[in-house]
C-alpha positions in Angstrom: 47.4 -6.3 48.4 45.6 -4.9 45.1 47.4 -3.4 42.0 45.3 -0.3 41.5 47.4 0.8 38.5 46.6 -2.8 37.0 43.0 -2.9 37.7 42.6 0.7 36.4 44.3 -0.3 33.3 42.0 -3.7 32.8 38.5 -1.4 33.4 40.2 0.8 30.8 41.0 -2.0 28.4 37.5 -3.3 29.0 36.0 -0.3 28.4 37.4 0.0 25.2 36.2 -3.3 24.0 33.4 -2.4 25.1 33.1 0.6 22.9 34.3 -1.3 20.0 31.8 -3.9 20.3 29.0 -1.1 20.5 30.4 1.0 17.5 30.5 -2.1 15.3 26.7 -3.1 16.0 25.6 0.6 15.8 27.3 0.1 12.1 25.7 -2.8 11.6 22.7 -2.0 12.4 22.8 1.4 10.0 24.0 -0.9 7.4 21.1 -3.4 7.8 18.8 -0.5 7.7 20.4 1.1 4.3 20.1 -2.5 2.6 16.4 -2.8 4.1 15.7 0.8 2.1 17.6 -0.3 -1.3 14.4 -2.1 -2.8 12.2 0.5 -2.2 14.7 3.4 -3.7 15.2 1.3 -6.6 11.6 1.3 -7.2 10.8 4.3 -5.9 8.1 2.9 -3.0 7.9 4.5 0.1 9.8 2.3 3.2 6.5 1.2 4.3 4.9 -0.2 1.1 6.0 -3.5 -0.2 5.3 -5.2 -3.9 4.0 -8.6 -3.5 3.4 -11.5 -6.4 0.0 -11.9 -5.6 -2.9 -10.9 -3.6 -2.3 -13.9 -1.3 0.8 -12.8 -0.6 -0.5 -9.5 0.4 -3.7 -10.8 2.6 -0.7 -12.6 4.8 1.2 -9.5 4.7 -1.6 -7.3 6.5 -3.5 -10.3 8.0 -6.3 -9.8 6.5 -8.5 -10.7 3.6 -8.8 -8.6 0.6 -12.7 -7.7 -0.8 -12.2 -8.2 -4.6 -15.6 -7.8 -6.6 -17.1 -10.7 -8.1 -17.8 -8.9 -10.8 -14.9 -8.0 -13.7 -15.9 -6.4 -17.3 -13.9 -8.9 -20.0 -12.0 -5.6 -20.7 -9.8 -6.2 -17.8 -7.0 -9.1 -17.4 -6.8 -11.3 -14.5 -4.4 -11.7 -12.1 -3.8 -7.9 -11.1 -0.9 -6.7 -12.7 0.6 -5.2 -9.5 -0.1 -5.6 -6.2 1.1 -3.4 -3.1 0.3 -3.2 0.1 1.1 -0.4 3.2 2.5 -1.6 6.1 1.4 1.3 8.4 -1.2 1.3 11.3 -3.8 1.2 8.8 -2.5 -1.9 6.4 -3.9 -0.9 3.0 -3.9 -3.0 -0.4 -3.9 -1.6 -3.6 -4.3 -3.6 -7.1 -3.6 -2.1 -10.2 -5.5 -4.5 -13.1 -4.1 -4.3 -16.6 -6.3 -4.2 -19.7 -7.0 -7.1 -22.0 -6.2 -4.8 -24.8 -2.8 -4.6 -23.1 -3.1 -1.2 -21.8 -1.8 -0.7 -18.1 -3.7 0.5 -14.9 -7.2 0.1 -16.2 -8.7 -0.6 -12.7 -7.1 0.3 -9.6 -8.7 -0.7 -6.2 -7.7 -0.1 -2.8 -8.6 -1.7 0.4 -7.5 0.1 3.6 -8.9 0.1 7.4 -10.0 3.6 8.8 -7.5 5.9 6.7 -8.1 6.8 3.0 -5.3 8.7 3.1 -3.3 5.7 3.0 -4.9 5.0 -0.4 -4.1 8.5 -1.5 -0.8 9.5 -0.7 1.1 5.9 -0.4 -0.6 3.3 -3.2 -2.6 5.3 -5.5 -0.9 8.0 -8.0 -1.6 11.5 -7.4 -4.8 12.6 -9.1 -6.5 16.0 -9.5 -10.4 16.2 -8.8 -12.3 17.4 -11.4 -15.6 17.1 -10.1 -17.3 15.2 -6.9 -20.9 14.3 -6.5 -21.6 12.4 -2.8 -24.2 9.5 -3.5 -26.0 7.1 -1.8 -24.5 3.2 -2.4 -25.7 -0.1 -1.4 -27.1 1.8 1.5 -23.8 4.1 2.5 -22.8 7.7 1.5 -20.2 7.3 -1.6 -18.4 9.8 -3.3 -18.2 9.5 -7.2 -15.3 11.6 -8.8 -13.9 12.1 -12.4 -10.0 12.2 -11.7 -7.3 13.5 -13.9 -4.1 12.0 -13.5 -0.9 13.3 -14.2 -0.4 11.5 -17.5 -3.5 13.5 -18.8 -6.2 10.5 -18.5 -9.3 10.5 -17.1 -10.8 8.2 -14.8 -13.8 7.7 -12.5 -13.4 7.0 -9.0 -15.8 5.6 -6.4 -14.8 5.9 -2.6 -17.0 4.4 0.2 -16.9 3.1 4.1 -18.5 0.2 5.4 -17.5 -0.1 9.0 -13.6 0.5 9.5 -12.8 -0.4 6.0 -12.3 2.6 3.2 -12.5 1.5 -0.2 -11.2 2.9 -3.6 -11.9 1.8 -7.1 -10.5 4.1 -10.3 -11.3 3.0 -13.7 -10.6 3.8 -17.0 -13.8 3.2 -18.3 -17.7 4.1 -17.9 -19.3 4.7 -14.5 -22.0 1.8 -15.5 -19.1 -0.9 -15.5 -17.2 1.1 -12.1 -20.7 0.9 -9.9 -21.4 -2.9 -11.6 -17.9 -3.9 -10.1 -18.4 -1.9 -7.0 -21.9 -3.3 -6.1 -20.3 -7.1 -6.6 -18.2 -6.6 -3.8 -21.1 -6.5 -1.6 -22.7 -9.2 -3.3 -20.2 -11.6 -3.6 -20.3 -11.4 0.4 -16.7 -10.9 1.2 
């Protein structure tokens, strides 16, 4: 005949061990999430944004090619000074190019799937739109905008969409150079 007191004690001990193991696993998962968030906190990036050493790494992260202009003015320094991607549903990439004279962030490019908000909210600096004009650009509707950064710098911005891709280019320079860079994106066949 089985000992009911011994069986119950064994069940209680097994339950305690199971709960202890579950507690350890939950705490371990919480620590892993915290450790995962630390790099983003240190560089003030949202959790879904990643910094990459090159465009090739960003392309691997998002699973598609980034469309780059074939033309860059001599006033810009190649390669990109900063490469970031958003790993949310839209999978966007933003590049920042310094000036050849050492000035930071003379050109910012963002290439997103479906959603310009991923460029605006996650990858590009917040700006105030001063002026906006709808234009026809390479057979597509586009917006040419003058925008003001928080630091007071005035930029020209071009936004357009081809298929499911949304592109934003912000340039600290003339509109003619901005349009030449954007047009070369179409001509490069990418």
